[in-house]
N, C-alpha and C positions, 0 to 999 in steps of 0.2 A: 500741376495735376489739376483736372477738371473737378467740378463738385460731384460727379457720380463716380469717382474711382475709388480703389480700395482704401487709401488713406483716409477718406471721410468715413468708410464704413468702420474701420477699427476703431476710430476716434469716438464714435457713438456707442459701440459696444464696451469699450474701455477694458479690453481683455477678458469679456465675458465669453465663454466658450458657447457655441450654437448646437453643441451635441445634445440629443435626447437625454432626459434624466433616466437613470436606470430603473427598470420595472421591478417594483416590489411585489413580492410573491404574497397574496392574500391568503389568509387561513381558510381552510375548506369548511365554510359555513354550513353547506348543504350536508356534507358528511357528518359533521357534528350534529345538526339537527336530525338526521337519520339515525345517528346513534342515540341521542336522547330519547327518540321516539321508541326504539327498540327497548331500552331500558325501562321506560314507562309501561310499555305493553307487558314486559317480564314482571314488573312490580304488581300489576293488576291480575295477572295470572297467579302469581305467587300468593297474593292476599285471598284470592278465592279457593285456593287449595285447602282441603281439610288437615292442616298441619297444627302441631302443638305451638302455642305462643312463644315458648322458650327458644324454638327454632325460627318461627316465622320473623319475629320482632328484629332480631340482630341482622337477618339477611336483607329485611326491608331497610334498616338503617344504612348498610352497606351500600346498597342500590341508590339510596337518597343521597349519600355523600358522593357516589360517581356521578350522578347528575349535576349535583352542586359544583363539583370540581370541572365538569364539562362546560357548564354556563360560566362560571368565574374565570376559567382558563382561556377559553376562547372567545367568548363574546365580550367580556370585560377587558380582553388583552392584557391579563395579568402574566402570561406566559412570557411576554417579551418586555414587560415593565421591571422596575427595580424590585428587589425582594422586599423592601419595606411594604409596598403596597399588598403583596402576597401575605405577609404577616398581618396586615391591618385587615385583611379580609378573612384569613383563616382563624384568627384568635376568637372573634364572636361567634364564628360558625362552630368552632370545637365547643365553646361555652354552652351554646344553645343545644347541641347534641347531648352534652352532658346533663343539662338541665332537663331535657326530655327524658333521658334514661331515669334520672333520679325521680321525676314526678310519676313517670310510669311505675316504678318500683313502689313508691309510696301509696299511690292511689289506683293503680291499674292491676293488671292481671297476675303480676309477680307476687304481690302482697299476700294474697291466699295460698299461693304455693309454697312459700318459704316459711310463713309464721302461723 
């Protein structure tokens, strides 16, 4: 065989396939960004409505949690990672939400209504 034949070509590749790598589907970043924008606009509109704090605050906390899950799940890629990383991210989040509720109850609007 001569220098430019198939035998030389396969010895250089050493069994490596020259097929293109499979295309990985990327998360819908624009869709998630639009979803986060819609939830943010809903939060601002909800906060401007003349509604009792006992109704307004829990709904705002739920919207906050939805946005946090959107950011953590898609932009930090926790949706496709190990569950350990999800627990490491959600544990402090739940503690901070609980702390916000406790502090708001002690020093915020709930204290005057219940005591």
